[in-house]
N, C-alpha and C positions, 0 to 999 in steps of 0.2 A: 643503240649508240655505236657509231663507227669507232674502230680502234684508232684510226688516224684520218681526220677529215681534210685531205689535201685540197679539195676544191675550195673550201672556205679559206684555208691558209694561203693558198696561192693567188686567189682572185685579185688582191690589191696590186699584184706585180705583173699582171698580164700586159700592161702598157709597155714594159721593157722589151718584151718579145716583139711587140708590134713595131717599136721604133727601129729594131734591127732589121726586121723584114722590109721596112720602107727604105732603109739606108742602102740596100743593095750590096752590102759587104758582110760576108758570113763567116770568114775564117781569118785568124791572124790579123785582127784589126784593133781599133781603138778600145772597144769594149773589153777585150781580153787584157790588153795592156793596163787599162784602168783597174780592172778587178784584181789583177796580180799585184799591182802596187798597193791597193787598199787592203787586200787580205794579208800581205806581208806585214804591213804596218799594224794591222789588228792583232796578228799572231805574235808579233815582236821578232820577226826574222828578217834577214837582209834580202832574201830572195823568195819569190813564189813563182813556180812554173806550172802553168795549167796543163792538164793532160786529159786523156779520154775518160778515165774512171779511177776509182780507188785502187783496184788491183794493179792497174798499169803503174800507178804512182809507187806502190811498194816494189814492183818488179823493176822499174827504172832506177830506183835508188840502189838496189842491190847490184843491178847490172853496171851502174856507173862506178860503184866501188870496186867491181871486178876489173873494169877498164883502167881504173887508177892503180891497180895492183895492190889494193888494200885487202880485198877478199879473193879467194881462190877456190876452185872446184873442191868440194868435200869439206870445206870449213863448216864449223858448227854454229848454228844460230839458236839461242834460247828463245822459246816462244811459249805463251800460255797454252796448255792443253785444251782448255775450254773455249778457245776463240772461234770466230767464224772461219771457215775453211780458207778464205782468201788470204789470210795472213800466212798460212802454211803453203799455199799454192805458189806464192811469190818466191818463197825460199827454194822449193824443189825445182821450179822452173829455171832457176839460176844454178842448178846443180850444186846447191849447198845442202847441208844436212840439218833438218829441224831437230831440236832437242826439246821434247814436250815437258813442261813443268806444271805441276798441279797448282790450282788456285788456293787462295785463302777462303774458306767457306764463309767467313764473316763479311768479306768485301767482294767476293767473286772475281777479284783481280789476281794476277800472278802472285804467288806466295814468295815474298822477298827472302824469307828464311830458308827457302829451298834452293836459291840460286847458287850459292857457293858449292854445294855438293854436286850440282849438275855441270859445273865447269870442268873441262878437260884441256889438254894441251892444244886441241884443235878448235876450241871455242874462240870466236872472234867478235860476236855481236849478240846483243839482246834486242829482240823485237818486242817492244813494250806496247801492249794493246790496251787502250783506255776503254775497256768494254762497258757497254750499257750507258756510256756517257760519264763514267767516273774516272777521275785521275788515278792512274796506276803507278805513277812515279812516287817514290818515297826517298827519304834521305839515305836509307839503307841500299836501295837500288843504285843510287848515284855513287855511293861509297864503294860498293862491290865492283861496279863497272869501271870506276876509276882505278881501283887497285889492280884489276886484272886486264886493264887496257882494252876494254870492250867498247865497241861502237854501241850507241843507243839509237835505235831506229824506231820512231814512234808510229804506230798505226792509230791515227787520230780520226778514223772514219766515223766514229760515233760520238765524238766529244768536242765539236766545234764550240769554242768560247769557254771551255772548262779551264779552271785555274788551279794551280798547285798551291795548296794551303797547308803548310807543314804543322800548324798548330791551331787550336780551336778558335782563338781570338785573332787570327792573322788578319792584317789589314787588307783592303781590296787592292785591285790593280797589281797583283803579283803575276808571276810568269804564267802564260797560258800553255796548255798542252799544244804541241806542235812547235814549241820553241825550247823544250826541255832537254832534247837529245842532240845528236849530230845531224839528223835529218828526220823529216816526218812526212807521212803520206796522209792525204785527206780525200775522202769520198764525198761527193755532193749528189749522190743518188736521191731521188725525189723524197724519200721518207726521212732523210736525215734532218737534224735540227737546222742546218743550212742546206736546203735541198734545191736542186735545179729542176727543170721541167723534163729532164732526161738524164742520160749518163754524163758525168763530168768528175774530174778529180784534180788534185794538185800536189806538188811537192814543195815543202818549205825547208829552208836551210840557211845557215850563215856561211857555208863553205862555197867560195867563189868557183873553185874548180868543179866541185860536184854539181853545182847549179848549171854551169855551162854544159857539162856532159849530159845531164838529165834532159835539158832542152834539146840538145843535138840528137840524142838517142830517140826521143819522142818525135823527131822530125826526120825520120828515115836515116838517122845518123849524120845529118847535114847541119853544119853551122853557117855555111854559105851556099847560096842557090846553086844546085847542080854539082856541088862538091861534097863527096861522101867519105868522111874519115872513119866512120864506124858502121857496123852492120846494125842498123836501127830498126825502128818500127814506126807506124803511123799512129800516134796517140796525142791528139790535140783537143783542147777545149774549143768549142765553136762559139761564135759571137753571141748567139741567142742565150746560151747557158751563162756565159760570162756576164751579160747585161742583167739577167735575172738575179744572179748571185750578188752582183754589185748593188742592185736595188734592195735586196733583202738584208745585206750585211749590217747596215746601220740599225736594224731592228732586232738583230740576233740576241743581244744581251737582254732586252725586254722580254723576248719570247722565252729565253731560258729561265728568266726570273719567274715567269708565269708557270712554267713547268715545275719549278721548285715549290711554288705555292700549292699546286695541286698535289705534288708528292707529299707535302707536309700534311695535307688532309688525310691521305692514306695512312701515313705513319702514325698520326695521332688518333685515328678512329678505328683502324682495323685491330681487333683483339681476339681473333679466332686462334685457339691453341694449336691448330693443325696447319696454319698458314704462316710461314716465316716471311716477314717483310723486311726490307732494308732498314737500317737505322738512319737517323737524321744525318745527312751528308751534305756539308757545304761545298765539297769538292766534286759535285756531280751536276751535270746539266740535264740529267734524266732523259736521254734519248730513248731509253727503255726503262720502265719501272718493273723490275722482275720480282716475283714472289716465288717461293718454293713450297710445294705441297705434295705429299706422298700420293694423294688422290688427284693428281693434276688433271687427268683426262675427265674425271667426273666433275671437277670444279669448272673446267672449261665448258663442258656441256651444260652445267647448271647456269652459268652466266649467259650462255647463248640462249637458253630457254627464256631468260629474262631480258633479252634484247641487247646484251652487252657483247661486243666483239672483243676477242683477245687474240694474242699470237703466242707462238712458242719459239723462243730463241735459245737453243736450236734443238730439234728433236733427236738428232744423231750426232754425236761428237766426231771430230775429224778422224780420230784413230779407229773408229768403227765404220768409216766409209769404205766402200769397195775399192775406190781409187788408191787407198792406202791400206790394202788388205794385210800387208806385212806387219802392221802395227796392232792387229786385232787382239792379240793376247797381251798387250801391254797393260800392266796393272795401274789404272788411273781411277780409283774409286770415287774420289771427290768430283772429278770431271763427269763421270757417268751419273753420279747422283744429281748433279746440277742439270744435266741434259734430260734426265728422266723426270725431274720435278718442276722445272722452270715454267712459269706462265707470265706473260707480259700483259699488264693492265693498260687501258687507255690513259695517256698522260701527255697532253699537248695543248698548245696555247688557244685552240678553238673551243676547249671545254669550259664549262662553268663550274663554280664551286659546288653547286647543287648536284651536278652530274657526278662529280667525284665523291661527294658524300653518299649518293645513292649506291654507287659501286661498293663503297666501304660497308654500307649497311647490308647489302646483299652478301658480301664476304662473311660478315659476322653471323648471318643467318644460315650459312652453308652447313 
């Protein structure tokens, strides 16, 4: 069983790419404009600006805030220590200072109880990462950021369609991730819940000035042809990716619901005492279904022997990477535990209930 069957998932949307190829228009056209409008409406934001990828989206947000004079070199940005490295790369590329905050071991999201003690006089923002597809925003996050006048920049690369549900019986159609903070970055890498056929990303925000700057900075720093007000970069979504994403968007909620159904099978059936599985979570779209196991490598090999592909997200935490060698001695025990024990199970809309039940049975027999 494949970890993720992209061929099956993407086959119904191949026509969108064909239509763009036949049109003869490949950049900055109607398909991009249409997707930006539809995705902004879906997220609940005033603006959506397509760009090259999710890392560019994060980088452009921070760069725009620097151009606006809101952020300055050396300012501190709180960020979860157990995130994918792209979250931190965007911060350091903008000559800002990441402050790594440990996760809550029960949610694997940034621990909102630790935010207050991490804030200094140089702290200006929180990069809130909705890791694995679960909403990381809490009322406490909002209260702390409001009281300390911190920007909330969402890394929504893994949580397309996720909703903030502050209580167990919250009604549907609440605010989606990507609209909870001041600005949000989205990745449409092919493996994402809303995935393109290549690299693509976007920024969503309600801030008119920020939106205009992000669009300009991603277009070489130009808002008018051949006029360059900023030192920008080339980071644009192409028409093929935009058309594919626009074709997929109406089906995203159904695909996410299917992932929830499969996750429920794992949650209800896996009973191995050495395998820690997530609890029932309404506020997740299950981009990744992570389990923790002290014998993670043995479990991965065992499932592979039975034909089950799995992934590890992620084997080496950011502070242990060579590119950030200066952080190697930083005491982050929960982050290191997660990265040493995490194993991602197959959980996607092309799976059947029987396949999920089979994986659960294999886990119980480990």
